[in-house]
C-alpha positions in Angstrom: 29.9 -8.4 5.7 32.6 -11.0 5.5 34.5 -11.5 8.8 38.1 -10.5 9.1 39.2 -14.0 9.8 43.0 -13.5 9.7 43.0 -13.7 13.5 40.9 -16.9 13.6 43.0 -18.6 11.0 46.1 -17.9 13.0 44.3 -19.2 16.1 44.0 -22.6 14.4 47.7 -22.7 13.6 49.2 -21.8 17.0 48.4 -20.9 20.5 48.0 -17.1 20.7 50.0 -15.4 23.4 48.4 -12.2 24.6 49.9 -9.4 26.6 49.8 -8.9 30.3 48.3 -6.1 32.4 48.1 -2.6 30.9 47.2 -1.0 34.3 50.2 -2.7 36.0 52.6 -1.3 33.5 51.1 2.2 33.8 51.4 2.1 37.5 55.1 1.1 37.2 55.7 4.2 35.1 54.4 6.3 38.0 52.5 8.9 35.9 51.9 12.2 37.7 48.6 14.1 37.8 50.0 16.4 35.1 50.6 13.3 32.9 46.9 12.6 33.2 46.1 16.1 32.0 44.1 16.8 35.2 42.1 13.5 34.8 44.0 11.6 37.5 43.5 7.9 37.2 42.0 7.9 33.7 44.4 5.5 32.1 42.6 5.6 28.8 43.2 9.4 28.5 46.9 8.9 28.6 46.8 8.3 24.8 46.0 12.0 24.5 48.7 13.2 27.0 51.4 10.6 27.0 50.9 8.5 23.8 54.6 7.4 23.8 54.0 5.7 27.2 51.1 3.6 25.8 53.0 2.7 22.6 56.0 1.7 24.6 54.0 -0.7 26.8 52.6 -2.3 23.7 56.1 -2.6 22.3 57.5 -4.2 25.5 54.8 -6.9 25.3 55.5 -7.6 21.6 59.2 -7.8 22.4 58.4 -10.4 25.1 56.8 -12.6 22.5 53.1 -11.6 22.5 51.1 -12.3 19.4 48.4 -9.9 20.5 48.1 -6.8 22.6 44.9 -5.3 24.0 44.1 -1.6 23.5 44.2 0.8 26.4 40.4 1.1 26.3 39.1 -1.0 29.2 37.2 2.0 30.5 36.7 4.1 27.4 32.9 3.7 27.3 30.7 6.8 27.7 29.6 5.4 31.1 33.1 5.3 32.6 34.5 8.4 30.9 31.5 10.4 32.2 33.1 10.0 35.7 35.9 12.3 34.3 33.4 14.5 32.4 34.7 13.4 29.0 31.9 11.1 27.9 31.7 12.9 24.6 35.2 11.8 23.8 34.6 8.1 24.0 34.9 7.5 20.3 38.0 9.7 20.0 39.8 8.1 23.0 39.0 4.6 21.7 40.1 5.3 18.2 43.4 6.9 19.2 44.2 4.0 21.5 43.3 1.5 18.7 45.4 3.3 16.2 48.4 3.4 18.5 48.2 -0.3 19.2 47.7 -1.0 15.5 50.8 1.0 14.5 53.0 -0.8 17.0 51.6 -4.2 15.9 52.4 -3.3 12.3 55.9 -2.4 13.2 56.4 -5.8 14.8 54.5 -7.9 12.2 56.1 -10.0 9.5 54.7 -12.4 7.0 55.7 -15.3 9.2 54.7 -13.7 12.4 51.7 -11.4 12.2 50.8 -9.4 15.3 47.3 -8.6 16.4 45.3 -6.0 18.3 42.3 -6.8 20.4 39.9 -3.9 21.3 39.5 -4.1 25.1 35.9 -3.5 26.3 35.5 -3.6 30.0 32.2 -4.1 31.9 31.9 -0.5 33.1 31.0 0.5 36.6 27.3 -0.5 36.8 25.5 -3.8 36.6 22.2 -3.9 34.7 21.0 -7.0 36.5 21.2 -5.2 39.8 19.3 -2.2 38.4 22.3 0.2 38.3 21.7 1.0 34.7 19.2 0.0 32.0 20.0 -2.2 29.0 19.4 0.7 26.6 21.6 3.1 28.6 24.4 0.6 28.6 24.0 -0.1 24.9 24.3 3.5 24.0 27.4 3.8 26.3 29.2 1.1 24.4 28.5 2.2 20.9 31.1 5.0 20.5 33.7 2.8 22.2 33.0 -0.1 19.8 33.0 2.1 16.7 36.2 3.9 17.7 37.9 0.5 18.1 36.7 -0.7 14.8 37.6 2.5 13.0 41.0 2.4 14.7 41.8 -1.0 13.1 41.5 -3.7 15.8 41.5 -7.4 14.7 39.1 -8.5 17.3 36.8 -7.1 20.0 37.6 -8.5 23.5 34.7 -8.0 25.9 36.4 -8.8 29.2 36.1 -9.0 32.9 32.4 -9.7 32.6 30.6 -10.0 35.9 26.9 -9.9 34.7 25.6 -11.9 31.7 23.0 -9.2 30.9 26.0 -6.9 30.5 27.6 -9.5 28.2 24.4 -9.6 26.0 24.3 -5.9 25.8 28.0 -5.5 24.9 27.8 -8.3 22.2 24.7 -6.6 20.7 26.5 -3.3 20.7 29.5 -4.9 19.0 27.3 -6.4 16.3 25.5 -3.1 15.6 28.8 -1.2 15.6 30.2 -3.6 13.0 27.1 -3.2 10.9 27.5 0.6 11.0 31.2 0.5 10.3 30.9 -2.1 7.6 33.6 -4.2 9.2 33.2 -7.7 10.8 35.8 -8.9 13.3 35.7 -11.8 15.7 34.2 -11.3 19.2 35.9 -12.8 22.3 34.1 -12.7 25.7 35.9 -13.5 28.9 34.0 -13.7 32.1 35.3 -13.2 35.6 34.6 -15.9 38.2 35.1 -14.9 41.8 36.7 -16.9 44.6 33.1 -18.0 45.5 33.0 -20.1 42.3 30.4 -17.9 40.5 30.3 -14.6 38.8 29.6 -11.5 40.8 25.8 -11.7 40.4 25.8 -15.4 41.3 26.0 -17.0 37.8 27.5 -20.5 37.7 30.0 -21.2 34.9 27.5 -23.7 33.3 24.9 -21.0 33.0 27.3 -18.5 31.6 28.3 -21.1 28.9 24.7 -21.6 28.0 24.2 -17.8 27.4 27.5 -17.5 25.5 26.6 -20.4 23.3 23.4 -18.6 22.2 25.2 -15.4 21.2 27.2 -14.5 18.0 30.7 -14.9 19.7 33.8 -16.5 18.3 35.9 -17.2 21.5 35.1 -17.4 25.2 37.2 -17.7 28.4 38.2 -16.4 31.7 40.2 -13.4 32.9 40.9 -11.5 36.1 39.6 -12.1 39.7 41.9 -15.0 40.7 45.2 -16.6 39.8 45.4 -19.7 37.5 45.3 -22.1 40.4 41.6 -21.2 41.2 40.7 -21.3 37.5 41.7 -24.9 36.8 38.4 -26.7 37.0 36.5 -24.0 35.2 39.0 -24.0 32.4 38.7 -27.8 32.1 34.9 -27.5 32.0 34.9 -24.8 29.3 37.4 -26.6 27.1 35.6 -29.9 27.3 32.0 -28.6 27.0 32.0 -25.7 24.5 32.5 -25.4 20.8 34.7 -22.3 20.9 38.4 -21.7 21.3 39.1 -20.9 25.0 41.1 -17.9 26.3 42.7 -18.0 29.8 44.0 -14.7 31.2 44.5 -15.0 35.0 45.9 -12.5 37.4 49.4 -13.2 38.8 47.7 -14.8 41.8 45.4 -13.2 44.4 46.6 -9.7 45.4 47.8 -8.9 48.9 47.8 -5.4 50.5 51.3 -4.0 51.0 51.1 -0.5 52.4 47.9 0.3 50.5 49.3 -1.2 47.2 48.1 -4.3 45.6 51.0 -6.8 45.2 50.8 -10.0 43.1 53.2 -12.7 44.0 52.9 -15.3 41.2 56.2 -15.6 39.3 56.5 -15.7 35.6 57.6 -19.4 35.7 54.7 -20.4 37.9 52.2 -18.7 35.5 53.9 -20.6 32.7 53.5 -23.9 34.6 49.8 -23.5 34.8 49.4 -22.3 31.2 51.3 -25.3 30.0 48.7 -27.5 31.6 45.8 -25.3 30.2 47.2 -25.7 26.7 48.5 -29.2 26.6 46.0 -31.0 28.8 42.9 -28.9 28.6 43.1 -27.4 25.1 43.2 -23.6 25.8 43.9 -21.7 22.5 44.8 -18.2 23.8 46.8 -17.6 27.0 48.1 -14.5 28.7 47.8 -12.4 31.8 45.7 -9.9 33.6 46.3 -7.9 36.8 49.9 -8.1 38.1 51.4 -9.7 35.0 54.2 -7.9 33.1 56.5 -8.6 30.1 58.5 -11.2 32.1 55.4 -13.3 32.5 54.6 -13.1 28.8 58.2 -14.0 27.9 57.9 -17.1 30.1 54.6 -18.0 28.3 56.2 -17.5 24.9 59.1 -19.8 25.8 56.9 -22.5 27.2 53.9 -22.7 24.9 54.5 -20.1 22.1 55.3 -22.8 19.5 52.4 -25.1 20.3 49.3 -25.7 18.1 46.0 -25.6 19.9 43.6 -28.5 20.1 40.5 -28.1 18.1 37.4 -27.6 20.3 35.8 -30.9 21.1 32.8 -29.9 23.1 29.1 -29.8 22.1 26.6 -28.2 24.4 23.2 -29.9 24.4 20.3 -27.4 24.3 19.8 -25.6 27.6 18.1 -22.5 29.0 19.4 -20.6 32.0 18.5 -18.3 34.8 20.9 -15.8 36.3 22.1 -18.6 38.5 22.0 -22.0 36.8 21.4 -23.9 33.6 18.5 -26.3 32.8 18.6 -28.9 30.0 15.7 -28.9 27.6 16.0 -32.6 27.3 15.7 -33.9 30.9 17.4 -37.2 31.9 15.6 -40.4 31.0 11.9 -40.0 30.3 11.4 -37.0 32.6 9.6 -34.1 30.9 10.7 -30.5 31.1 8.2 -29.0 33.6 6.9 -25.5 32.9 5.3 -23.7 35.8 2.2 -22.0 34.5 0.8 -20.3 37.6 2.4 -16.9 37.0 0.0 -16.3 34.2 -2.8 -13.6 34.3 -5.0 -15.7 32.0 -4.5 -19.0 33.7 -4.3 -18.2 37.4 -6.9 -16.4 39.4 -4.5 -15.9 42.3 -1.8 -14.5 40.1 -4.3 -12.1 38.5 -5.5 -10.9 41.9 -2.0 -10.2 43.0 -1.3 -8.4 39.7 -4.4 -6.2 40.1 -3.4 -5.2 43.6 0.3 -5.0 42.5 1.3 -7.3 45.3 4.7 -8.0 43.7 6.2 -9.8 46.7 3.3 -12.3 46.7 3.9 -12.8 43.0 7.6 -13.5 43.7 6.5 -16.0 46.4 4.3 -17.8 43.8 7.3 -18.1 41.5 9.5 -19.5 44.3 6.9 -22.0 45.3 6.6 -23.3 41.7 10.3 -23.9 41.7 10.1 -25.7 45.1 7.4 -27.9 43.7 9.6 -29.0 40.8 9.1 -26.5 37.9 12.2 -26.3 35.7 11.1 -23.1 33.9 8.5 -20.5 34.8 6.0 -19.2 32.3 5.3 -15.5 32.9 2.3 -13.7 31.3 1.0 -10.3 32.5 -1.5 -9.6 29.7 -4.8 -8.4 31.2 -7.4 -6.1 29.7 -7.1 -2.6 31.0 -3.6 -2.9 32.4 -0.2 -1.8 31.0 1.4 -5.1 30.0 4.8 -3.6 29.5 4.9 -2.1 33.0 3.5 -5.2 34.6 6.0 -7.5 32.8 8.8 -5.1 33.9 7.7 -5.3 37.5 7.5 -9.1 37.5 10.6 -10.0 35.5 12.9 -7.5 37.2 12.1 -9.2 40.5 12.1 -12.8 39.2 15.6 -12.5 37.7 17.1 -11.8 41.1 14.8 -13.8 43.4 13.8 -16.9 41.5 16.3 -19.5 40.4 14.5 -21.0 37.4 14.8 -19.8 33.8 11.9 -17.7 32.5 9.5 -18.3 29.6 8.1 -14.9 28.4 4.5 -15.4 27.3 3.2 -12.6 25.2 1.9 -11.8 21.8 3.3 -8.2 21.9 6.7 -7.4 20.5 7.3 -4.5 22.9 6.5 -6.7 25.9 8.9 -9.4 24.7 11.7 -7.0 24.0 11.2 -5.3 27.4 11.4 -8.6 29.2 14.5 -9.8 27.3 16.3 -6.6 28.2 16.0 -7.6 31.9 17.1 -11.2 31.6 20.8 -12.2 31.9 20.1 -15.9 31.5 18.8 -17.7 28.4 15.0 -17.3 28.3 12.3 -18.9 26.1 9.8 -16.9 24.0 6.3 -18.3 24.1 5.6 -18.3 21.2 5.9 -17.9 17.4 3.5 -19.0 14.7 2.5 -18.0 11.1 -1.2 -17.3 11.9 -0.6 -13.6 11.0 1.9 -14.2 8.3 5.7 -13.9 8.2 6.3 -10.3 9.2 5.6 -10.7 13.0 7.2 -14.1 12.9 10.4 -12.7 11.5 10.5 -9.9 14.1 10.2 -12.3 17.0 12.9 -14.4 15.5 15.1 -11.4 15.3 14.5 -10.7 19.0 15.4 -14.3 19.8 18.6 -14.1 17.9 19.7 -10.8 19.4 19.1 -11.9 23.0 19.9 -15.6 22.5 16.5 -16.8 23.5 14.9 -20.2 22.7 11.5 -20.3 21.0 8.3 -22.3 21.3 6.9 -22.6 17.8 3.2 -23.4 17.2 2.5 -25.3 14.0 -0.3 -23.0 12.7 -0.5 -20.6 9.8 -3.2 -18.5 8.0 -4.8 -21.8 6.8 -5.0 -23.5 10.2 -3.2 -26.1 12.3 -0.6 -28.5 10.7 -1.7 -32.0 10.3 1.5 -34.0 9.7 5.0 -34.0 11.2 8.0 -33.6 9.0 10.8 -33.2 11.6 11.9 -32.0 14.9 14.5 -29.5 16.0 15.6 -27.4 18.9 15.7 -23.7 18.1 
């Protein structure tokens, strides 16, 4: 599949101005319960009951100068629509919303000024890292939404307001699979949400998020929601200077305040434009717009201020890293320091770990992992292979605890494909697979490489094939 790169070509020519908040505009229209067709609060369903309202909102943003609008599909996954008992309509609702945005974009497009549509994909209402939902359940929830957006004609998929990097991995994998099934390739944009604490909701630092994003098949990264632009400044600077992707910045109109039970956002259009001018001119942001609390007036101010500017080409290059749910670790440590792999959480190499495994003393195993980190391990090797036990179950028990309670990245040590896949579906950070080799030929080697690619994992490669160990060195590379 060749990518639909019309959007990416335009992104190199000029800064892309996106729309503002869809939800804010819907609230301003004061839809009644009847307008929602009995599904009060389900904004995505308004495309079935009040399609002109949704089309009019898109038109207002294009009139204000937006190059791109997002579809009204933030919550059109099966998971979210199930709360309104319409999970089975996820594809239909997504496709109708995409078609509506596409039609309005076509009306406003000209040869000199093409208009674009991004398929909005929100995080849902459950976090896989916290055990609210499994990876497989979330993947299946996303599939009808992604396929409806693609069949509806979007130019890019925008996976946004991400609070959990495992959710990001799942959504990106669903997007890739949906594109394969639909026979259409579009760019993928991922924007994460950083709280006022300086991390994502599950505690992930921006550096760790970048490591994970850099390992996935995405085309654009950035920030949206949670805060106003003032609290995004250093994170935007970091992303623009460290990554190799165009950067999108879509803040709220400041932090909300409660006014009689209603969220009010006070950042003016001109103030938002002031910040975005810095993001574009000084930092190099390539796509700017608004999230909660922003309206057409904000987008008009952005258009007037930065709409004619060309973005800077990304200058960053991220050195090879792995990451836990919390922080990033460089594979090349400073100076002559080695990367230290903690090997005690291994059923074949540690008698104590094996005893805890046999008695299923999971808290003691977690304490072993914590102690290894305290003693200087950069990465923890985890192996639960032991004769007579269920390796998949044991790996699930250990990894599901380590990802939340141990700060080091994980190295999954297993020869079994199902064990590797099970572990990777639990890890939001960037893990290492230990290991691959050609001792059994290329088939298994290829399958492990496919897993590594899907989950963004690094690999330890052993230089051995059917004929034995390699004797000479021909080169070195990080995978």
